C-alpha positions, 0 to 999 in steps of 0.5 A: 500500500505504501508504494501505491500511496507514493504514486507507484503504478502496478508495473513499477511496484513489481519492478521495485519489489522484483516480483511479477505484476500478477503477484502485485495484483494478487496481493492487491485483491487479497488486501481488498478481501481482508478489508471487505471492500470492493475497491483497493482505494476503499481498502486504503482509506480503511487502512488509513482510518484504522491507523495501519498506515500513515500518509 
């Protein structure tokens, strides 16, 4: 999430972490599921509100 907040796109995150872009998308989906949201942005908002991440 932190890289997304810094403005990184999926491809840049994959490059930075040296993983496949499908792995980035998989984890993004899992984060959404964990927060029970329909979009990744909603999950980010919930994480910020619950103070799991800071902006």
